[in-house]
C-alpha positions in Angstrom: 0.2 0.1 0.0 2.8 2.5 1.0 4.1 1.8 -2.3 0.8 2.2 -4.5 0.5 6.1 -2.6 4.0 6.9 -3.6 3.4 5.9 -7.2 0.2 8.0 -7.4 1.7 11.1 -5.3 4.2 11.2 -8.2 1.4 11.4 -10.9 0.2 14.4 -12.7 -3.4 15.4 -11.5 -4.4 16.2 -15.0 -7.9 17.2 -14.1 -6.8 20.2 -12.1 -3.5 21.4 -13.3 -3.5 24.8 -14.4 -1.0 26.1 -16.8 -0.5 29.3 -14.7 0.0 27.3 -11.4 2.7 24.6 -12.6 4.5 28.4 -14.6 4.6 29.6 -11.1 5.6 26.2 -8.9 8.6 26.6 -11.7 9.8 29.9 -10.6 9.5 29.3 -7.5 11.2 26.1 -7.5 14.3 27.3 -9.8 15.1 30.2 -6.9 14.6 27.8 -4.2 17.2 25.4 -5.8 19.8 27.9 -5.9 19.6 28.6 -2.6 19.8 25.0 -1.6 22.8 24.5 -3.7 24.9 27.5 -2.7 24.2 25.9 0.4 25.2 22.8 0.0 28.5 24.3 -1.5 29.2 26.0 2.0 27.8 23.5 4.3 30.7 21.5 4.7 34.8 21.3 4.3 33.7 17.1 3.7 31.9 17.5 0.7 30.6 13.3 0.1 27.9 12.0 -2.6 25.4 11.7 -0.1 25.6 15.4 1.0 26.2 16.9 -2.1 25.3 14.9 -5.0 22.8 12.9 -3.7 20.5 16.1 -2.8 21.3 17.9 -6.4 19.8 14.4 -8.0 16.3 14.9 -6.0 16.3 18.7 -6.7 16.7 18.0 -10.5 14.4 15.0 -10.2 11.4 17.1 -8.7 12.1 20.2 -11.2 12.3 17.5 -14.4 8.4 15.9 -12.9 7.1 19.6 -12.5 8.0 20.5 -15.8 6.9 17.5 -17.4 3.5 17.9 -18.1 3.9 21.7 -19.4 6.6 20.2 -22.0 4.0 17.0 -23.0 0.6 19.0 -22.7 2.0 21.7 -25.3 2.7 18.9 -27.8 -1.0 16.9 -27.4 -3.6 19.3 -26.2 -4.8 22.3 -28.7 -4.5 24.7 -26.0 -2.8 28.3 -26.2 -2.0 28.5 -22.3 0.1 25.4 -22.4 2.2 26.6 -25.7 2.8 30.1 -23.8 3.1 28.5 -20.2 6.3 25.8 -22.0 7.9 28.8 -23.9 7.9 31.1 -21.0 9.3 28.0 -18.8 11.9 27.0 -21.5 14.6 30.0 -21.2 14.0 29.9 -17.5 14.9 26.1 -17.1 17.6 26.3 -19.6 19.0 29.6 -18.1 19.3 27.4 -14.7 20.6 24.3 -15.6 23.7 26.0 -17.7 24.4 27.8 -15.0 24.6 24.9 -13.3 26.3 23.1 -15.2 29.0 26.4 -15.1 29.3 26.3 -11.4 33.2 26.0 -10.4 33.0 25.2 -7.3 30.7 22.7 -8.2 32.6 21.1 -10.5 35.8 21.0 -8.4 33.3 19.3 -5.7 32.5 16.3 -8.2 35.7 15.8 -9.1 37.0 15.3 -5.7 34.0 13.1 -5.1 35.3 11.1 -8.0 39.1 11.0 -7.0 37.7 9.2 -4.0 35.8 6.9 -6.0 37.4 4.0 -6.8 35.1 1.3 -8.7 34.2 2.1 -12.3 31.4 -0.5 -11.7 29.9 1.5 -9.5 26.8 3.7 -11.3 27.9 6.6 -9.1 31.2 6.6 -10.5 29.8 7.1 -14.1 27.3 9.3 -13.2 30.5 11.7 -12.0 32.1 11.1 -15.0 29.3 12.1 -17.6 28.5 14.7 -15.5 32.7 15.9 -15.1 31.5 15.8 -18.8 28.8 18.2 -19.2 30.5 20.6 -17.1 33.0 20.9 -19.8 30.5 21.0 -22.7 28.9 23.6 -21.3 31.7 26.1 -20.9 32.9 25.6 -17.1 36.4 26.9 -17.7 35.5 29.8 -19.9 35.9 33.0 -18.4 33.3 34.8 -17.1 32.1 36.9 -20.0 31.9 33.9 -22.4 30.2 32.3 -19.2 27.5 34.3 -19.9 27.8 34.3 -24.1 27.3 30.8 -23.5 24.0 30.9 -21.4 22.8 33.6 -23.5 23.3 31.3 -26.6 22.0 28.0 -25.1 18.7 30.1 -23.7 18.2 31.6 -27.5 18.4 28.4 -29.2 16.3 26.4 -26.9 13.5 29.0 -27.6 14.1 28.9 -31.6 14.1 25.2 -31.7 10.9 25.4 -29.3 9.6 28.1 -32.5 10.2 25.6 -34.9 8.6 22.8 -33.7 5.5 24.7 -32.9 5.5 26.5 -36.3 5.6 22.8 -38.4 3.0 21.9 -35.8 0.9 25.0 -36.9 1.3 25.0 -40.9 0.2 20.9 -40.3 -2.9 21.9 -38.5 -4.0 24.7 -41.0 -4.1 23.3 -43.8 -7.2 21.2 -44.9 -9.2 20.1 -48.3 -12.5 20.2 -49.4 -13.3 17.4 -52.4 -16.0 17.3 -53.9 -15.7 15.0 -56.8 -16.0 11.1 -55.8 -13.6 10.0 -58.4 -10.9 12.0 -56.4 -10.9 10.2 -53.1 -11.1 6.9 -54.9 -8.8 3.9 -53.2 -8.7 6.3 -49.9 -9.4 4.0 -46.7 -12.5 3.9 -45.3 -12.0 5.1 -42.1 -10.3 7.9 -43.5 -13.2 9.0 -45.7 -15.9 8.6 -43.0 -14.1 10.9 -40.9 -13.8 13.3 -44.0 -16.9 13.5 -44.8 -18.4 13.9 -40.8 -15.5 16.6 -40.9 -17.5 18.1 -44.1 -21.0 17.6 -42.6 -20.0 19.4 -39.1 -18.7 22.5 -41.3 -21.6 22.8 -44.1 -19.9 21.4 -46.7 -20.3 18.8 -49.3 -18.2 16.1 -49.8 -14.8 16.1 -47.5 -13.0 17.6 -45.6 -8.9 16.2 -45.7 -6.4 17.4 -42.6 -3.0 16.6 -42.9 -2.8 14.2 -39.7 -0.6 11.5 -40.8 -2.9 8.8 -41.0 -4.7 10.8 -43.9 -1.5 11.8 -45.8 -0.3 8.1 -45.6 -3.5 6.8 -46.6 -3.7 9.1 -49.4 0.1 9.2 -50.5 -0.2 5.0 -50.6 -4.2 4.0 -51.7 -5.3 7.3 -54.0 -6.2 5.8 -57.5 -6.0 9.7 -58.6 -2.6 10.7 -59.0 -3.3 15.2 -59.0 -4.8 14.4 -55.4 -1.5 12.1 -54.3 0.9 14.9 -55.8 -1.2 17.6 -53.9 -1.0 15.5 -50.4 2.9 15.3 -51.2 3.4 19.2 -51.6 1.4 19.8 -48.7 3.2 17.4 -46.7 6.6 18.4 -48.0 6.8 22.0 -48.0 4.7 22.6 -44.2 6.5 25.1 -42.6 8.1 26.8 -45.4 8.0 29.7 -48.2 6.1 27.1 -50.5 3.3 26.0 -47.9 0.0 27.6 -48.9 0.2 30.0 -46.0 3.3 30.8 -45.4 3.5 32.7 -41.6 4.8 29.6 -40.3 8.0 29.4 -42.5 11.2 27.9 -40.6 14.1 28.8 -43.2 15.0 31.8 -40.9 14.6 29.7 -38.2 17.1 27.0 -40.0 19.8 29.8 -39.8 19.7 30.8 -36.7 19.3 27.5 -34.8 22.5 26.1 -37.0 24.6 29.7 -36.7 23.9 29.5 -32.4 25.0 25.9 -32.3 28.0 26.5 -34.3 28.6 29.4 -32.2 28.5 27.2 -28.9 30.4 24.5 -29.8 33.3 26.7 -31.1 33.0 28.7 -27.4 33.8 25.2 -26.3 37.2 24.4 -27.9 35.2 22.3 -30.9 35.4 23.5 -34.9 31.9 22.6 -35.4 28.8 21.3 -33.7 29.3 18.0 -34.9 32.2 17.3 -32.7 30.5 18.8 -30.6 27.6 16.5 -30.3 29.4 13.3 -30.5 31.8 14.1 -27.9 28.6 12.5 -25.7 27.5 9.2 -28.3 29.2 5.9 -29.5 30.8 7.3 -32.8 34.0 8.8 -32.4 34.2 11.1 -34.7 32.3 12.6 -37.6 34.6 10.3 -40.2 33.6 7.8 -38.6 30.0 8.4 -39.0 29.9 9.7 -42.4 32.0 6.9 -43.4 29.3 4.7 -42.0 26.8 5.5 -43.4 28.9 5.9 -47.3 29.7 2.1 -46.9 26.3 1.5 -45.7 24.7 3.2 -49.0 26.8 1.6 -51.3 25.9 -2.1 -49.7 22.3 -1.0 -50.2 22.3 0.8 -53.7 22.6 -2.1 -56.1 19.4 -3.5 -53.9 17.7 -0.3 -54.2 18.6 0.0 -58.1 16.7 -3.2 -58.8 14.0 -1.6 -56.6 13.3 1.4 -58.7 13.8 -0.7 -62.2 10.9 -3.3 -61.1 9.0 -0.3 -59.6 9.2 1.3 -63.2 8.1 -1.1 -65.0 5.5 -2.1 -63.2 4.4 1.4 -63.4 4.9 1.9 -67.0 5.0 5.5 -66.9 7.8 7.9 -65.3 7.8 7.8 -61.7 7.9 10.9 -59.6 7.9 11.3 -55.4 4.4 10.9 -55.1 4.2 7.9 -56.7 6.4 5.6 -55.4 4.1 5.0 -52.1 1.2 3.8 -54.2 3.2 1.7 -56.7 5.1 0.2 -54.0 1.8 -0.5 -52.4 0.6 -1.9 -55.7 3.2 -4.2 -56.5 2.8 -5.7 -52.9 -0.9 -6.0 -53.7 0.0 -7.3 -57.2 2.9 -10.0 -56.6 2.4 -10.9 -53.1 -1.6 -10.4 -53.2 -1.3 -8.6 -49.6 -2.5 -4.9 -49.3 -2.6 -2.5 -46.0 -6.4 -2.5 -46.6 -6.7 -6.5 -46.0 -4.1 -6.4 -43.3 -5.8 -3.7 -41.1 -8.6 -6.1 -40.5 -6.7 -8.4 -38.7 -5.2 -5.3 -36.0 -8.4 -3.8 -34.0 -5.9 -1.5 -31.6 -7.4 -3.2 -28.1 -6.1 -6.6 -29.7 -3.0 -5.1 -30.7 -2.7 -3.9 -27.2 -3.8 -7.4 -25.7 -0.6 -9.0 -27.6 2.0 -6.3 -26.9 1.0 -6.6 -23.5 1.1 -10.4 -23.5 4.6 -10.5 -25.1 6.4 -8.3 -22.4 5.0 -10.8 -20.1 6.1 -13.4 -21.7 9.7 -11.5 -22.4 10.4 -10.2 -18.6 7.5 -11.3 -16.7 5.8 -8.2 -16.2 2.2 -7.9 -16.0 0.8 -4.7 -17.4 -3.6 -3.6 -16.7 -5.5 -0.3 -17.4 -6.4 2.1 -14.4 -9.1 3.2 -15.4 -9.1 5.4 -11.7 -6.1 8.0 -13.0 -6.6 11.0 -14.7 -5.9 11.5 -18.0 -6.0 14.7 -20.6 -8.5 13.2 -23.3 -10.6 11.1 -23.3 -8.6 8.4 -25.2 -5.8 8.6 -22.9 -5.6 5.3 -21.0 -2.9 4.5 -18.1 -1.1 1.2 -18.0 0.2 -0.2 -14.1 3.0 -2.2 -14.8 3.4 -5.2 -12.3 6.6 -7.7 -11.5 6.2 -11.4 -10.9 6.3 -10.7 -7.2 2.7 -8.5 -7.7 4.6 -5.2 -7.3 3.5 -2.2 -9.0 7.4 -1.3 -10.8 6.0 1.6 -12.8 3.6 2.9 -15.3 2.7 4.8 -18.3 0.0 6.9 -20.5 -0.5 5.6 -23.6 -2.0 8.3 -26.1 -2.7 6.5 -29.4 -5.0 8.5 -32.3 -4.2 11.8 -34.1 -6.6 14.9 -33.6 -5.9 18.6 -34.0 -3.3 20.3 -32.1 -1.5 17.0 -31.4 2.5 17.2 -32.5 2.9 14.8 -35.6 4.9 11.3 -35.1 4.9 9.2 -32.6 7.5 9.4 -29.3 7.8 8.2 -25.6 8.8 10.8 -23.0 9.7 10.5 -19.2 7.1 11.5 -17.1 8.7 10.5 -13.6 11.7 9.2 -13.6 12.7 6.5 -11.4 14.7 7.3 -8.4 15.7 5.6 -5.0 17.6 8.0 -2.8 17.5 8.8 0.7 14.7 5.8 1.3 12.5 7.6 -1.4 11.5 5.3 -3.9 10.5 6.8 -6.6 9.0 4.6 -9.7 9.1 5.6 -13.6 6.4 6.6 -15.4 6.1 7.8 -18.7 4.1 8.9 -22.5 3.4 6.7 -25.5 2.0 8.6 -28.1 1.7 7.9 -32.3 -0.8 9.4 -34.0 -3.0 6.5 -35.1 -6.5 6.9 -37.3 -8.6 7.4 -34.3 -11.6 5.2 -34.0 -14.6 5.0 -36.3 -18.6 5.4 -34.7 -19.0 2.0 -33.6 -15.5 2.7 -31.6 -13.2 0.4 -33.7 -9.5 1.9 -34.6 -7.8 -0.9 -37.1 -3.9 -0.1 -37.4 -1.7 -1.0 -40.5 0.9 -2.9 -40.4 3.4 -0.3 -40.1 1.3 1.1 -37.7 2.0 -2.0 -35.6 5.3 -1.9 -35.9 5.5 1.8 -34.7 3.4 0.9 -31.4 6.2 -1.9 -30.9 8.8 0.6 -31.5 7.8 3.1 -29.0 6.5 0.0 -26.5 10.3 -0.5 -26.6 11.5 3.2 -25.4 9.2 2.4 -22.7 10.1 -0.4 -21.8 13.8 1.1 -20.9 12.5 3.5 -19.2 9.8 1.3 -17.0 12.5 -1.6 -16.6 15.7 0.5 -15.3 17.1 -0.9 -11.5 19.6 2.3 -12.1 18.3 4.5 -8.6 19.8 7.3 -9.5 18.0 10.1 -12.3 20.7 11.6 -13.9 22.0 8.0 -15.5 18.4 6.0 -14.8 16.0 4.5 -18.0 17.0 6.4 -21.4 19.5 8.9 -19.0 23.1 9.0 -19.5 22.6 6.3 -22.3 24.7 7.7 -25.5 22.3 9.2 -28.6 23.5 6.7 -30.9 22.6 3.8 -28.7 19.3 4.7 -27.0 17.3 3.6 -30.0 18.6 0.0 -29.6 15.9 -1.2 -27.4 13.2 0.4 -29.6 14.4 -1.1 -32.6 14.9 -4.0 -31.1 11.4 -4.3 -30.1 9.8 -3.8 -33.8 11.7 -7.0 -35.1 8.9 -8.9 -33.0 6.2 -6.8 -35.1 7.3 -9.2 -37.7 7.4 -12.9 -36.1 3.8 -14.9 -36.3 3.9 -16.4 -33.3 4.0 -12.7 -31.7 1.6 -11.5 -34.5 -1.0 -14.0 -34.5 -1.5 -12.9 -30.8 -2.0 -9.7 -31.9 -4.9 -10.0 -34.3 -8.3 -10.3 -34.2 -10.3 -9.6 -37.7 -12.8 -7.2 -36.4 -16.0 -8.8 -38.1 -14.8 -12.9 -37.9 -13.0 -13.0 -34.8 -10.2 -15.0 -36.6 -6.6 -14.4 -36.1 -3.9 -13.7 -38.6 -4.0 -16.7 -41.0 -0.5 -18.3 -41.8 -0.2 -17.4 -45.4 -1.4 -14.1 -45.0 1.7 -13.7 -42.9 3.6 -15.2 -45.2 2.9 -12.7 -47.6 3.5 -10.1 -45.8 6.9 -11.8 -44.6 7.4 -12.3 -48.5 6.4 -8.4 -49.1 8.5 -7.4 -45.9 11.9 -6.6 -48.1 10.3 -4.9 -51.3 11.2 -0.9 -50.9 13.7 -2.1 -47.7 16.3 -0.9 -50.1 15.3 2.4 -50.9 14.0 3.5 -47.9 17.3 3.2 -46.6 18.8 4.9 -48.8 16.0 8.1 -47.6 17.2 7.4 -44.2 20.9 7.6 -44.7 19.8 10.8 -47.1 18.5 12.2 -44.0 21.1 11.4 -41.9 24.0 12.7 -44.4 22.2 15.8 -44.4 22.4 16.4 -41.0 25.8 15.6 -40.1 26.9 17.6 -43.1 24.9 20.5 -41.9 26.4 20.7 -38.7 30.1 20.7 -40.1 32.5 23.5 -40.6 31.0 25.3 -43.5 34.0 27.5 -43.4 33.1 29.3 -39.7 30.0 30.9 -41.9 26.6 31.2 -40.7 24.7 28.4 -43.3 23.0 30.2 -46.3 21.2 27.7 -47.4 21.0 23.9 -46.3 18.6 23.3 -49.3 22.0 23.1 -51.6 23.6 20.9 -49.3 20.4 18.4 -49.3 20.4 18.8 -53.4 24.1 17.5 -53.3 23.3 14.9 -50.9 20.8 13.6 -53.1 22.8 13.7 -56.3 25.1 11.4 -54.7 22.4 9.3 -52.7 19.0 9.0 -53.8 17.3 7.4 -57.1 14.2 9.0 -56.8 13.3 12.8 -58.1 12.9 14.8 -55.9 10.7 18.2 -57.1 12.2 21.9 -56.5 9.6 23.1 -54.4 10.2 20.1 -51.4 11.5 21.5 -48.5 11.5 18.9 -46.5 13.9 20.1 -43.9 11.6 23.1 -42.8 10.1 20.2 -40.9 13.1 18.3 -40.3 12.1 18.5 -35.7 14.0 15.5 -35.3 17.3 17.3 -35.7 16.2 21.1 -35.3 14.1 20.9 -32.1 13.9 16.8 -31.6 17.1 16.6 -30.0 18.8 14.4 -32.9 20.7 17.6 -34.5 24.3 16.0 -35.9 22.7 12.6 -34.5 20.3 11.4 -37.1 22.5 8.5 -37.8 21.6 7.1 -34.3 18.9 5.1 -35.8 21.0 3.4 -38.5 23.9 2.9 -36.3 21.6 1.7 -34.0 19.6 0.0 -36.1 23.1 -2.6 -36.5 22.5 -3.2 -32.7 19.1 -4.1 -32.3 18.7 -6.6 -35.8 22.5 -8.3 -34.2 20.6 -8.7 -30.6 17.0 -10.1 -32.3 19.4 -12.6 -34.6 20.3 -14.3 -31.4 16.1 -15.1 -30.7 15.9 -15.6 -34.8 18.7 -18.3 -34.3 16.8 -19.9 -30.7 13.0 -19.5 -29.9 10.8 -16.5 -30.3 10.0 -16.2 -26.3 13.2 -17.9 -25.1 13.1 -16.4 -21.7 16.5 -17.2 -20.5 17.7 -14.8 -23.6 14.9 -12.4 -22.4 16.6 -11.9 -19.4 20.0 -11.6 -20.5 18.8 -8.7 -22.6 17.0 -7.3 -19.9 20.0 -7.5 -17.4 22.5 -6.0 -20.0 20.7 -4.0 -21.7 17.5 -2.5 -20.0 18.0 -2.4 -16.7 21.4 -0.4 -16.7 20.4 3.0 -17.9 23.7 5.0 -18.0 25.3 3.3 -15.7 27.9 1.2 -17.8 29.4 1.5 -21.2 26.8 0.6 -23.5 29.2 -1.4 -26.1 30.6 -3.3 -23.4 26.6 -4.1 -22.4 26.2 -5.2 -25.6 29.1 -7.6 -26.3 28.0 -9.2 -22.4 24.9 -9.9 -24.1 26.0 -11.0 -27.8 29.3 -12.4 -26.5 30.9 -10.4 -29.8 31.3 -6.9 -31.1 28.1 -6.2 -33.1 27.9 -7.0 -37.3 26.5 -5.8 -39.6 25.4 -8.2 -41.6 22.4 -9.0 -39.4 21.1 -5.6 -40.3 21.9 -6.6 -44.9 20.1 -9.8 -43.9 16.9 -8.9 -42.4 16.3 -5.8 -45.1 17.1 -8.4 -47.6 19.8 -6.4 -49.0 22.6 -8.2 -50.4 25.4 -6.5 -49.7 27.2 -5.9 -53.1 29.0 -3.2 -53.8 28.8 -1.7 -57.6 
């Protein structure tokens, strides 16, 4: 009962939470924390981990979980007060945290404490090492005037990054298309059409009103038979927040210039020639050359497969292919060749059954039970709260799931921390998370059918959630996903994706929404056969994005970036096999690198995918529900947070260094070079 009370107390009260009250709390907390830290540094000549680091961990944890609902709600609700509060608090918190990392006395104290520790396996040792690196990267050794300059740059950068993300959301939410002609909507999924028709009726119009949420965009670009309609949606999606959008007030071009300039100046201040090198200081990859060579080698090994795929599609389509044709003809080719389609598969994946199957997998692999708790207050009627219970029936954490697209909600899918695990001074705080997706909302009968891509996405985000929930590290700074190198943090998520391609697992996730039957084996076989078609082209697309990211963060002769589109154009000439129209402004909505934490780190998806494919190959060579292997993965990877070297952790699990071959094999890529 005590544990349950403790866990309930940490949850935000979403029914009574107000933006104004939380903002005042944050402001007061920052002032109080400043005073406390000064007092701690002056209070004793004999400073220890318990007397200094533990209280600071407590304070940072308190601040994190207080700010968490502000950050979260401004992403998922169409309420200006949450965005305004977020925008007000962000500079304050950025300034405070940077100021903390520039505190010379604090850095000296941390170094003194570290010097007294002699066990590199002690989580305290690794926390202090990481914090000392953070001190350096935040300019602790700079003279006072440059410290202040660093704080100003960092504070402004955080605000511009937030503005970038908000522009993408506003530009996406603003776009609407009213279609009257029935011929123009042929092929679009029934559920999307139903929502579009309801939207038109609510606005007193005939026909259909389409919006630009991802489920709508995906359905149109993949299934719409009308080519001009596909192009219209492609243009709307690829020009969001740009000078080519229908509404240009959200243009992010200038924000990108400012973001890159600020990042470059920050890196220069602390001794790095460019932001890419600065970013890699805390990642597994050692140098920018290593990252670029990794990506170019992967592109070279992928290219011949991608060329075969594009030639197959050209012959199949029997017409010149444009960017808005690719998803459509890939889907058509799969239907024609493998007799499998998104629409057919969706019938087997109602949301409730997928959820049951995912939770069942977690129990079989890791011995945890997941159950809905309807008594926990949430921010939207479609949101659920899930408690996580171990084999001894003890609650070990929980998470909110917010799965459906709606206006005012950021596009994409993500996992975020609500509360980080902590156990200091006898007070145990359990981890709580947010799992967010943008699936097609339920129809009038309350049924939401998911594509197989949706299922894979859910498995991916659930992998992140397991990483957050199953940690055994009690120090918040290195608990769960914290302190994990960014190019390894995708390992658990991409590892979990692989289970969505296993028949036993998918069968337990499936139940035809009309007949109640599970996914037939022959249908799964067709899905598996179709899996790799298009994987070469998809791989090149991700490599293109990753190379763009690393290149825009390189030196550029110490000049501000004038036009990153030129950089992307050069990369596309070298990498892409698909003609990209001149109006495409993909970077203007590339939130991952301009506002989402992946700056000079987008390569992490491919880097971690190598680790994930190799880790999963152990299960492929054994039994999918191999409890012994799963326990080892849990112990060596999911539980350790940032307390240990992640490459050594992988070697401990796999018995060797990672290999590229499982990833190439998994994607049906021969690995040949031209």
